[in-house]
C-alpha positions in Angstrom: -171.1 113.1 -1.6 -167.7 113.5 0.2 -168.9 116.7 2.0 -172.0 114.8 3.3 -169.9 112.0 4.6 -167.6 114.4 6.5 -170.7 116.0 8.2 -171.7 112.6 9.7 -170.6 111.6 13.2 -168.6 108.4 13.6 -171.7 106.3 14.5 -173.8 107.8 11.7 -171.0 107.2 9.2 -170.7 103.6 10.2 -174.4 103.0 9.9 -174.6 104.9 6.6 -171.7 102.7 5.1 -173.4 99.5 6.2 -176.8 100.6 4.8 -175.1 101.6 1.5 -173.5 98.2 1.3 -176.8 96.4 1.9 -178.5 98.3 -0.9 -175.8 98.8 -3.5 -173.0 96.3 -3.2 -173.3 92.9 -4.9 -171.3 91.2 -2.1 -170.6 88.3 -4.3 -167.5 87.2 -2.4 -169.3 87.2 0.9 -172.2 85.2 -0.5 -169.7 82.7 -2.0 -167.9 82.4 1.3 -171.1 81.7 3.2 -173.3 79.3 1.2 -176.0 79.3 3.8 -176.6 83.0 3.2 -178.9 84.4 0.5 -179.0 88.0 -0.5 -182.1 88.8 1.6 -180.6 87.3 4.8 -177.3 89.1 4.2 -179.1 92.4 3.8 -180.9 91.9 7.2 -177.6 91.2 8.8 -176.1 94.4 7.5 -179.3 96.4 8.5 -179.0 95.0 12.0 -175.4 95.9 12.2 -176.1 99.4 10.9 -178.8 99.9 13.6 -176.4 98.7 16.3 -173.6 101.0 15.0 -175.9 103.9 15.2 -177.2 102.9 18.6 -180.8 102.8 17.2 -181.9 99.3 18.0 -185.7 99.4 18.2 -185.9 102.7 16.4 -186.1 103.7 12.7 -186.8 100.8 10.3 -188.2 97.8 12.1 -186.1 94.7 12.3 -187.2 91.2 13.0 -186.6 90.0 16.6 -183.8 87.5 17.1 -185.2 84.4 18.7 -182.6 82.2 20.3 -184.6 78.9 20.5 -187.9 77.7 19.0 -190.1 74.7 19.0 -191.0 74.0 15.4 -194.2 72.1 14.8 -194.5 70.9 11.2 -197.0 68.9 9.3 -198.3 68.1 5.8 -201.7 67.1 4.4 -202.7 65.4 1.2 -206.4 64.8 0.3 -205.8 61.6 -1.6 -202.3 60.2 -1.9 -201.3 61.8 -4.1 -204.0 64.6 -4.0 -204.4 68.3 -3.2 -201.7 68.9 -0.6 -200.6 71.6 1.8 -197.7 72.1 4.2 -197.8 73.9 7.6 -195.4 75.0 10.3 -195.7 76.8 13.5 -192.8 78.3 15.4 -193.2 78.7 19.2 -190.9 80.3 21.7 -190.1 78.2 24.9 -192.5 80.5 26.8 -195.3 79.3 24.5 -195.5 82.6 22.5 -196.2 81.9 18.8 -193.5 83.4 16.7 -195.0 82.6 13.3 -197.5 80.4 11.4 -196.7 79.4 7.9 -198.8 77.5 5.3 -198.2 76.7 1.6 -200.4 75.1 -1.0 -198.5 72.5 -2.9 -200.9 71.5 -5.7 -201.1 67.7 -6.2 -198.5 65.9 -4.1 -198.1 62.9 -1.8 -198.5 63.1 2.0 -194.8 62.4 2.6 -193.8 65.2 0.2 -196.2 67.6 2.2 -194.6 66.5 5.5 -191.2 67.4 4.3 -192.3 70.7 2.9 -193.9 71.6 6.3 -190.5 71.0 7.9 -188.6 73.0 5.3 -191.0 75.9 5.6 -190.4 76.1 9.3 -186.6 75.6 9.1 -186.3 78.4 6.4 -188.3 80.8 8.6 -186.2 79.9 11.7 -183.1 80.6 9.7 -184.5 84.0 8.6 -185.1 84.8 12.3 -181.4 83.9 13.1 -182.7 81.2 15.5 -179.8 79.2 17.0 -181.6 76.1 18.4 -184.6 74.3 16.9 -186.6 71.5 18.4 -188.7 69.9 15.7 -192.0 68.2 16.6 -193.6 66.2 13.8 -196.0 63.2 13.6 -194.4 61.7 10.5 -192.3 58.7 11.7 -191.1 58.1 8.2 -189.6 61.6 7.8 -188.1 61.6 11.3 -186.5 58.2 10.9 -185.1 59.1 7.5 -183.6 62.3 8.9 -182.3 60.4 11.9 -180.5 57.9 9.6 -182.7 54.9 10.6 -184.5 54.7 7.2 -183.0 55.2 3.7 -184.6 57.7 1.4 -185.5 55.7 -1.7 -188.1 58.1 -3.2 -186.6 60.3 -6.0 -189.2 63.1 -5.1 -188.3 63.1 -1.4 -184.5 62.9 -1.9 -184.0 66.7 -2.7 -186.2 67.7 0.3 -184.3 65.3 2.6 -181.0 66.8 1.5 -182.2 70.4 1.9 -183.4 69.6 5.4 -180.0 68.2 6.3 -178.3 71.2 4.8 -180.6 73.6 6.8 -179.8 71.7 10.0 -176.2 72.9 9.6 -177.4 76.5 9.9 -178.3 75.9 13.6 -176.2 75.2 16.6 -178.5 72.4 17.7 -181.4 70.5 16.2 -183.5 68.0 18.0 -186.1 65.8 16.3 -189.2 64.7 18.3 -192.0 62.4 17.2 -195.4 63.4 18.6 -198.9 62.0 18.1 -201.1 63.7 15.7 -203.3 65.3 18.4 -200.2 67.1 19.8 -199.5 68.6 16.4 -202.9 70.3 15.8 -201.6 73.8 15.1 -199.3 72.6 12.2 -202.0 70.3 10.9 -204.5 73.3 10.9 -202.0 75.3 8.9 -201.4 72.6 6.3 -205.2 72.2 5.8 -205.7 75.9 5.7 -203.0 76.0 2.9 -205.2 73.7 0.9 -208.5 75.4 1.6 -207.3 78.9 1.1 -204.6 78.2 -1.5 -202.0 79.9 0.7 
């Protein structure tokens, strides 16, 4: 093993060390120091650093693009309240290019639960993509006013979702909340309904 390491150039050695760490090291202390990180996200950071060290950005193993800022359209649907429910989110670059569409079937839930889950799906994905700024567009006045501190969260089922959303906000440099009418949120609404129809 030592002879192989000596044969590597400086750049190759740096990349090899980082890739080894991403695969083999538990990195418990690092994960403990940065609670917003999970193992998968830390692995991506190390893989990107390895590619940069080797001067191989855009070559070798594909890495996800880093998107500086996105518009996040989120929605939830429940057929009955409660009823069969789905959550949806669409991430869009400022240029209008769709970055990702996400849907998740939630089983039997309330509409407000589904609305929060749509937001969480989008925020989690934005974090995975190392997005720095998020502009959230949603048609749920209740959710937005709760997140903005205007309404209290009295529901025990919504409280954990509300707290996770606030925690995720801290992973971004800037988060803006915007209420939009339902007709301006069709892409996310479509994903939440697809999640029900297709059991995504």
